[in-house]
Backbone as JSON Lines, residues from 0, in Angstrom:
{"i":0,"aa":"X","n":[43.09,4.19,-0.88],"ca":[42.15,3.24,-1.36],"c":[41.45,2.85,-0.17]}
{"i":1,"aa":"X","n":[40.04,2.71,-0.31],"ca":[39.16,2.26,0.55],"c":[38.54,0.9,0.13]}
{"i":2,"aa":"X","n":[38.64,-0.17,0.91],"ca":[37.96,-1.35,0.65],"c":[36.61,-1.66,1.48]}
{"i":3,"aa":"X","n":[35.76,-2.04,0.94],"ca":[34.53,-2.34,1.67],"c":[34.09,-3.71,1.2]}
{"i":4,"aa":"X","n":[33.78,-4.64,2.23],"ca":[33.53,-6.09,1.98],"c":[31.98,-6.2,2.0]}
{"i":5,"aa":"X","n":[31.61,-7.15,1.12],"ca":[30.17,-7.49,0.99],"c":[29.58,-8.1,2.29]}
{"i":6,"aa":"X","n":[28.38,-7.55,2.64],"ca":[27.8,-8.17,3.73],"c":[26.78,-9.25,3.33]}
{"i":7,"aa":"X","n":[26.85,-10.47,3.79],"ca":[26.02,-11.56,3.36],"c":[24.91,-11.88,4.32]}
{"i":8,"aa":"X","n":[24.72,-11.06,5.44],"ca":[23.63,-11.55,6.32],"c":[22.29,-11.48,5.97]}
{"i":9,"aa":"X","n":[21.96,-10.5,4.94],"ca":[20.62,-10.39,4.52],"c":[20.15,-11.45,3.54]}
{"i":10,"aa":"X","n":[21.03,-11.96,2.75],"ca":[20.81,-13.14,1.89],"c":[20.4,-14.33,2.65]}
{"i":11,"aa":"X","n":[21.45,-14.49,3.76],"ca":[21.35,-15.62,4.57],"c":[19.98,-15.78,5.12]}
{"i":12,"aa":"X","n":[19.47,-14.69,5.69],"ca":[18.09,-14.6,6.15],"c":[16.94,-14.93,5.23]}
{"i":13,"aa":"X","n":[17.18,-14.33,4.04],"ca":[16.1,-14.73,3.06],"c":[16.2,-16.12,2.58]}
{"i":14,"aa":"X","n":[17.26,-16.54,2.35],"ca":[17.5,-17.98,1.87],"c":[17.08,-19.03,2.9]}
{"i":15,"aa":"X","n":[17.38,-18.9,4.02],"ca":[17.0,-19.82,5.04],"c":[15.37,-19.68,5.35]}
{"i":16,"aa":"X","n":[14.96,-18.56,5.26],"ca":[13.38,-18.42,5.42],"c":[12.7,-19.13,4.21]}
{"i":17,"aa":"X","n":[13.25,-19.02,3.05],"ca":[12.63,-19.55,1.94],"c":[12.81,-21.23,2.07]}
{"i":18,"aa":"X","n":[13.92,-21.6,2.43],"ca":[14.07,-23.2,2.67],"c":[13.17,-23.6,3.53]}
{"i":19,"aa":"X","n":[13.15,-22.93,4.76],"ca":[12.15,-23.5,5.89],"c":[10.69,-23.48,5.46]}
{"i":20,"aa":"X","n":[10.34,-22.4,4.87],"ca":[8.87,-22.29,4.55],"c":[8.45,-23.48,3.28]}
{"i":21,"aa":"X","n":[9.36,-23.45,2.27],"ca":[9.1,-24.43,1.37],"c":[9.24,-25.91,1.87]}
{"i":22,"aa":"X","n":[10.26,-25.99,2.72],"ca":[10.27,-27.54,3.27],"c":[8.99,-27.72,4.08]}
{"i":23,"aa":"X","n":[8.56,-26.8,4.82],"ca":[7.41,-26.96,5.65],"c":[6.21,-27.51,4.71]}
{"i":24,"aa":"X","n":[6.04,-26.57,3.62],"ca":[4.89,-26.77,2.93],"c":[5.18,-28.17,2.12]}
{"i":25,"aa":"X","n":[6.23,-28.52,1.71],"ca":[6.51,-29.82,1.21],"c":[6.0,-30.96,2.21]}
{"i":26,"aa":"X","n":[6.58,-30.83,3.36],"ca":[6.18,-31.8,4.37],"c":[4.65,-31.78,4.62]}
{"i":27,"aa":"X","n":[3.95,-30.73,4.8],"ca":[2.57,-30.79,4.91],"c":[1.78,-31.24,3.79]}
{"i":28,"aa":"X","n":[2.16,-30.97,2.51],"ca":[1.61,-31.31,1.31],"c":[1.9,-32.77,0.96]}
{"i":29,"aa":"X","n":[2.74,-33.38,1.54],"ca":[3.25,-34.77,1.1],"c":[2.0,-35.82,1.07]}
{"i":30,"aa":"X","n":[1.13,-35.55,1.9],"ca":[-0.05,-36.67,2.01],"c":[-1.14,-36.19,1.1]}
{"i":31,"aa":"X","n":[-1.38,-34.97,0.94],"ca":[-2.61,-34.55,0.12],"c":[-2.22,-34.37,-1.39]}
{"i":32,"aa":"X","n":[-0.99,-33.87,-1.6],"ca":[-0.6,-33.4,-2.9],"c":[0.84,-33.82,-3.09]}
{"i":33,"aa":"X","n":[1.17,-34.99,-3.38],"ca":[2.53,-35.56,-3.48],"c":[3.33,-34.75,-4.53]}
{"i":34,"aa":"X","n":[2.66,-34.53,-5.56],"ca":[3.37,-33.94,-6.89],"c":[3.84,-32.44,-6.38]}
{"i":35,"aa":"X","n":[3.01,-31.73,-5.93],"ca":[3.27,-30.39,-5.52],"c":[4.3,-30.24,-4.36]}
{"i":36,"aa":"X","n":[4.15,-31.35,-3.52],"ca":[5.1,-31.4,-2.38],"c":[6.51,-31.58,-2.87]}
{"i":37,"aa":"X","n":[6.6,-32.59,-3.88],"ca":[8.04,-33.05,-4.5],"c":[8.49,-31.75,-5.25]}
{"i":38,"aa":"X","n":[7.64,-30.97,-5.97],"ca":[8.24,-29.83,-6.62],"c":[8.73,-28.8,-5.49]}
{"i":39,"aa":"X","n":[8.01,-28.57,-4.49],"ca":[8.35,-27.55,-3.4],"c":[9.66,-28.09,-2.79]}
{"i":40,"aa":"X","n":[9.81,-29.37,-2.51],"ca":[11.05,-29.89,-1.89],"c":[12.2,-29.64,-2.93]}
{"i":41,"aa":"X","n":[12.03,-29.89,-4.08],"ca":[13.08,-29.73,-5.11],"c":[13.45,-28.3,-5.17]}
{"i":42,"aa":"X","n":[12.57,-27.33,-5.09],"ca":[12.83,-25.87,-5.11],"c":[13.67,-25.59,-3.76]}
{"i":43,"aa":"X","n":[13.29,-26.02,-2.68],"ca":[13.93,-25.75,-1.42],"c":[15.28,-26.25,-1.46]}
{"i":44,"aa":"X","n":[15.51,-27.59,-2.0],"ca":[16.93,-28.05,-2.08],"c":[17.77,-27.3,-3.1]}
{"i":45,"aa":"X","n":[17.23,-26.79,-4.19],"ca":[18.06,-26.05,-5.03],"c":[18.4,-24.54,-4.42]}
{"i":46,"aa":"X","n":[17.51,-24.03,-3.68],"ca":[17.82,-22.76,-2.96],"c":[18.83,-23.05,-2.03]}
{"i":47,"aa":"X","n":[18.93,-24.09,-1.28],"ca":[19.89,-24.55,-0.31],"c":[21.12,-24.71,-0.85]}
{"i":48,"aa":"X","n":[21.27,-25.29,-2.0],"ca":[22.65,-25.75,-2.61],"c":[23.04,-24.36,-3.28]}
{"i":49,"aa":"X","n":[22.38,-23.57,-3.88],"ca":[22.89,-22.44,-4.33],"c":[23.35,-21.45,-3.21]}
{"i":50,"aa":"X","n":[22.52,-21.31,-2.24],"ca":[22.88,-20.5,-1.13],"c":[24.27,-21.03,-0.5]}
{"i":51,"aa":"X","n":[24.32,-22.34,-0.35],"ca":[25.63,-22.85,0.27],"c":[26.7,-22.63,-0.57]}
{"i":52,"aa":"X","n":[26.57,-22.79,-1.85],"ca":[27.69,-22.47,-2.82],"c":[28.18,-21.09,-2.85]}
{"i":53,"aa":"X","n":[27.09,-20.23,-2.75],"ca":[27.36,-18.7,-2.66],"c":[28.15,-18.35,-1.39]}
{"i":54,"aa":"X","n":[27.64,-18.96,-0.29],"ca":[28.18,-18.77,1.14],"c":[29.63,-19.1,1.09]}
{"i":55,"aa":"X","n":[30.07,-20.15,0.35],"ca":[31.46,-20.82,0.42],"c":[32.42,-19.6,-0.17]}
{"i":56,"aa":"X","n":[32.01,-18.99,-1.18],"ca":[32.85,-18.16,-1.81],"c":[33.27,-16.87,-1.24]}
{"i":57,"aa":"X","n":[34.51,-16.41,-1.27],"ca":[35.13,-15.24,-0.49],"c":[34.08,-14.13,-0.85]}
{"i":58,"aa":"X","n":[33.88,-13.24,0.13],"ca":[33.06,-12.14,-0.17],"c":[33.62,-11.11,-1.24]}
{"i":59,"aa":"X","n":[32.66,-10.46,-1.98],"ca":[32.99,-9.49,-2.91],"c":[33.57,-8.34,-2.31]}
{"i":60,"aa":"X","n":[34.49,-7.51,-2.93],"ca":[35.19,-6.36,-2.43],"c":[34.71,-5.21,-3.19]}
{"i":61,"aa":"X","n":[34.55,-4.04,-2.76],"ca":[34.47,-2.85,-3.36],"c":[35.6,-2.04,-3.03]}
{"i":62,"aa":"X","n":[36.67,-1.62,-4.05],"ca":[37.8,-1.01,-3.82],"c":[37.58,0.33,-4.5]}
{"i":63,"aa":"X","n":[37.63,1.35,-3.75],"ca":[37.51,2.65,-4.26],"c":[38.71,3.61,-4.1]}
{"i":64,"aa":"X","n":[39.03,4.12,-5.32],"ca":[40.24,5.06,-5.19],"c":[39.88,6.16,-6.06]}
{"i":65,"aa":"X","n":[40.65,7.27,-6.14],"ca":[40.41,8.57,-6.84],"c":[40.22,8.2,-8.38]}
{"i":66,"aa":"X","n":[40.85,7.18,-8.93],"ca":[40.94,6.89,-10.36],"c":[39.76,5.9,-10.88]}
{"i":67,"aa":"X","n":[39.45,5.02,-9.94],"ca":[38.61,3.91,-10.2],"c":[37.92,3.35,-9.16]}
{"i":68,"aa":"X","n":[36.73,2.59,-9.4],"ca":[36.06,1.77,-8.64],"c":[35.9,0.46,-9.01]}
{"i":69,"aa":"X","n":[36.48,-0.45,-8.09],"ca":[36.66,-2.08,-8.65],"c":[35.72,-2.69,-7.7]}
{"i":70,"aa":"X","n":[35.01,-3.71,-8.37],"ca":[34.09,-4.58,-7.59],"c":[34.41,-6.12,-8.06]}
{"i":71,"aa":"X","n":[34.65,-6.95,-7.11],"ca":[34.91,-8.39,-7.53],"c":[35.42,-9.14,-6.37]}
{"i":72,"aa":"X","n":[35.5,-10.46,-6.73],"ca":[36.24,-11.37,-5.83],"c":[37.6,-11.74,-6.1]}
{"i":73,"aa":"X","n":[38.29,-12.29,-5.26],"ca":[39.62,-12.6,-5.4],"c":[39.79,-13.62,-6.5]}
{"i":74,"aa":"X","n":[38.85,-14.57,-6.64],"ca":[38.92,-15.59,-7.65],"c":[38.22,-15.32,-9.05]}
{"i":75,"aa":"X","n":[37.82,-14.02,-9.25],"ca":[37.22,-13.74,-10.39],"c":[37.51,-12.27,-10.88]}
{"i":76,"aa":"X","n":[37.53,-12.13,-12.27],"ca":[37.81,-10.75,-12.83],"c":[36.71,-9.9,-12.24]}
{"i":77,"aa":"X","n":[36.75,-8.7,-12.21],"ca":[35.81,-7.84,-11.54],"c":[35.31,-6.82,-12.58]}
{"i":78,"aa":"X","n":[34.44,-5.87,-12.12],"ca":[33.97,-4.83,-12.77],"c":[34.61,-3.41,-12.37]}
{"i":79,"aa":"X","n":[34.98,-2.65,-13.37],"ca":[35.57,-1.39,-12.99],"c":[34.85,-0.3,-13.41]}
{"i":80,"aa":"X","n":[34.77,0.84,-12.71],"ca":[34.31,2.11,-13.05],"c":[35.41,2.98,-13.04]}
{"i":81,"aa":"X","n":[35.89,3.48,-14.36],"ca":[37.0,4.39,-14.46],"c":[36.57,5.64,-14.5]}
{"i":82,"aa":"X","n":[37.29,6.66,-13.79],"ca":[36.81,7.87,-13.64],"c":[36.94,8.71,-15.01]}
{"i":83,"aa":"X","n":[35.76,9.5,-15.33],"ca":[35.69,10.24,-16.52],"c":[35.95,11.69,-16.09]}
{"i":84,"aa":"X","n":[35.87,12.71,-17.0],"ca":[36.08,13.97,-16.84],"c":[35.42,14.62,-15.65]}
{"i":85,"aa":"X","n":[34.1,14.3,-15.53],"ca":[33.39,14.89,-14.39],"c":[33.51,14.2,-13.23]}
{"i":86,"aa":"X","n":[33.72,12.79,-13.07],"ca":[33.96,12.18,-11.8],"c":[32.62,12.12,-11.11]}
{"i":87,"aa":"X","n":[31.38,12.12,-11.73],"ca":[30.14,12.1,-11.22],"c":[29.53,10.68,-11.28]}
{"i":88,"aa":"X","n":[28.97,10.37,-10.03],"ca":[28.3,8.99,-9.92],"c":[26.9,9.11,-9.68]}
{"i":89,"aa":"X","n":[26.2,8.05,-9.78],"ca":[24.78,7.95,-9.52],"c":[24.35,6.59,-9.16]}
{"i":90,"aa":"X","n":[23.48,6.53,-8.24],"ca":[22.84,5.26,-7.8],"c":[21.52,5.2,-8.67]}
{"i":91,"aa":"X","n":[21.46,4.18,-9.64],"ca":[20.34,4.0,-10.41],"c":[19.58,2.69,-10.12]}
{"i":92,"aa":"X","n":[18.41,2.63,-10.42],"ca":[17.58,1.32,-10.31],"c":[18.05,0.47,-11.59]}
{"i":93,"aa":"X","n":[18.01,-0.83,-11.41],"ca":[18.19,-1.74,-12.41],"c":[17.02,-1.91,-13.22]}
{"i":94,"aa":"X","n":[17.16,-2.84,-14.21],"ca":[16.09,-3.13,-15.15],"c":[14.92,-3.75,-14.53]}
{"i":95,"aa":"X","n":[13.82,-3.3,-14.65],"ca":[12.4,-3.66,-13.84],"c":[12.62,-3.6,-12.42]}
{"i":96,"aa":"X","n":[13.34,-2.48,-11.99],"ca":[13.57,-2.33,-10.53],"c":[14.45,-3.6,-9.8]}
{"i":97,"aa":"X","n":[15.36,-4.12,-10.49],"ca":[15.92,-5.47,-10.06],"c":[17.01,-4.98,-9.0]}
{"i":98,"aa":"X","n":[17.16,-3.8,-8.59],"ca":[18.1,-3.48,-7.43],"c":[18.78,-2.17,-7.73]}
{"i":99,"aa":"X","n":[19.61,-1.66,-6.74],"ca":[20.35,-0.48,-7.2],"c":[21.75,-0.75,-7.65]}
{"i":100,"aa":"X","n":[22.15,0.08,-8.54],"ca":[23.44,-0.06,-9.07],"c":[24.26,1.35,-9.11]}
{"i":101,"aa":"X","n":[25.56,1.31,-8.94],"ca":[26.39,2.54,-8.85],"c":[26.9,2.47,-10.27]}
{"i":102,"aa":"X","n":[26.8,3.84,-11.04],"ca":[27.13,3.89,-12.24],"c":[27.77,5.47,-12.39]}
{"i":103,"aa":"X","n":[28.47,5.66,-13.48],"ca":[28.78,7.01,-13.92],"c":[27.58,7.7,-14.37]}
{"i":104,"aa":"X","n":[27.32,8.9,-13.8],"ca":[26.19,9.58,-14.26],"c":[26.11,10.09,-15.6]}
{"i":105,"aa":"X","n":[27.33,10.42,-16.21],"ca":[27.21,10.97,-17.6],"c":[27.33,9.82,-18.82]}
{"i":106,"aa":"X","n":[27.62,8.57,-18.29],"ca":[27.55,7.49,-19.35],"c":[26.83,6.35,-18.61]}
{"i":107,"aa":"X","n":[25.54,6.55,-18.92],"ca":[24.66,5.47,-18.31],"c":[24.65,4.06,-19.15]}
{"i":108,"aa":"X","n":[25.35,4.09,-20.26],"ca":[25.44,2.84,-20.96],"c":[26.37,1.79,-20.46]}
{"i":109,"aa":"X","n":[27.5,2.36,-19.61],"ca":[28.45,1.45,-19.1],"c":[27.8,0.66,-18.14]}
{"i":110,"aa":"X","n":[28.43,-0.52,-17.89],"ca":[27.85,-1.5,-16.84],"c":[28.1,-0.81,-15.49]}
{"i":111,"aa":"X","n":[26.98,-1.16,-14.59],"ca":[27.12,-0.6,-13.29],"c":[27.64,-1.52,-12.22]}
{"i":112,"aa":"X","n":[27.7,-1.2,-11.01],"ca":[28.19,-2.22,-9.93],"c":[26.86,-2.36,-9.09]}
{"i":113,"aa":"X","n":[26.41,-3.59,-8.81],"ca":[25.26,-3.84,-8.12],"c":[25.61,-3.62,-6.6]}
{"i":114,"aa":"X","n":[24.62,-3.06,-5.81],"ca":[24.96,-2.61,-4.44],"c":[24.34,-3.6,-3.52]}
{"i":115,"aa":"X","n":[23.89,-4.82,-4.04],"ca":[23.35,-5.83,-3.09],"c":[24.51,-6.2,-2.24]}
{"i":116,"aa":"X","n":[24.2,-6.18,-1.12],"ca":[25.31,-6.68,-0.1],"c":[26.15,-5.43,0.5]}
{"i":117,"aa":"X","n":[25.83,-4.31,-0.02],"ca":[26.64,-3.23,0.45],"c":[25.78,-2.06,0.89]}
{"i":118,"aa":"X","n":[26.26,-1.41,2.06],"ca":[25.48,-0.21,2.47],"c":[25.76,0.93,1.59]}
{"i":119,"aa":"X","n":[24.69,1.54,1.02],"ca":[24.87,2.67,0.05],"c":[25.32,3.79,0.56]}
{"i":120,"aa":"X","n":[24.83,4.18,1.84],"ca":[25.52,5.23,2.41],"c":[27.15,5.2,2.73]}
{"i":121,"aa":"X","n":[27.44,4.13,3.06],"ca":[28.88,3.84,3.29],"c":[29.59,3.98,1.92]}
{"i":122,"aa":"X","n":[29.12,3.33,0.94],"ca":[29.78,3.54,-0.41],"c":[29.85,4.91,-0.89]}
{"i":123,"aa":"X","n":[28.75,5.69,-0.68],"ca":[28.84,7.04,-1.13],"c":[29.6,7.82,-0.21]}
{"i":124,"aa":"X","n":[29.84,7.73,1.06],"ca":[30.83,8.27,1.69],"c":[32.35,8.12,1.36]}
{"i":125,"aa":"X","n":[32.62,6.66,1.11],"ca":[33.89,6.51,0.63],"c":[34.2,7.05,-0.7]}
{"i":126,"aa":"X","n":[33.1,7.02,-1.56],"ca":[33.29,7.77,-2.9],"c":[33.58,9.25,-2.85]}
{"i":127,"aa":"X","n":[32.88,9.83,-2.09],"ca":[33.02,11.35,-1.64],"c":[34.53,11.56,-1.22]}
{"i":128,"aa":"X","n":[34.88,10.69,-0.38],"ca":[36.12,11.07,0.51],"c":[37.31,10.86,-0.61]}
{"i":129,"aa":"X","n":[37.05,10.04,-1.7],"ca":[38.15,9.98,-2.84],"c":[37.94,10.99,-3.87]}
{"i":130,"aa":"X","n":[37.04,11.83,-3.77],"ca":[36.82,12.96,-4.77],"c":[35.87,12.8,-5.83]}
{"i":131,"aa":"X","n":[35.0,11.79,-5.61],"ca":[33.96,11.53,-6.62],"c":[32.78,12.39,-6.11]}
{"i":132,"aa":"X","n":[31.91,12.69,-6.95],"ca":[30.73,13.37,-6.69],"c":[29.39,12.71,-6.92]}
{"i":133,"aa":"X","n":[28.25,13.07,-6.7],"ca":[27.04,12.2,-6.85],"c":[26.08,13.38,-7.48]}
{"i":134,"aa":"X","n":[24.91,12.93,-8.38],"ca":[24.03,13.51,-8.87],"c":[23.18,14.25,-7.69]}
């Protein structure tokens, strides 16, 4: 079994950038447009709180074995992709291109595993090492 931990550094950069930009805009707008500045400050605070809450949680794990692929955290039930007869996987774009998802190639109606925080090449290599194939 191969276990890959979620990487959180990209989300850290994006969240901190948004908080800094929104905070600066709120500070600059506080004299000319106090209502807009207050809204921007609230949005920055919400992003900061959500990011800190997400950062506190243990990283999600992707466990790959020949029989199944499991995604989840230690404190939550996870998502499983159970091997079918073909054992073929595919990386598919989400609804309205919301991100990449790992799915069984032959049954696209099953839920997929989001690849946010994972290196897709590393995931593909681990899956192939356990006998999975890709489209």
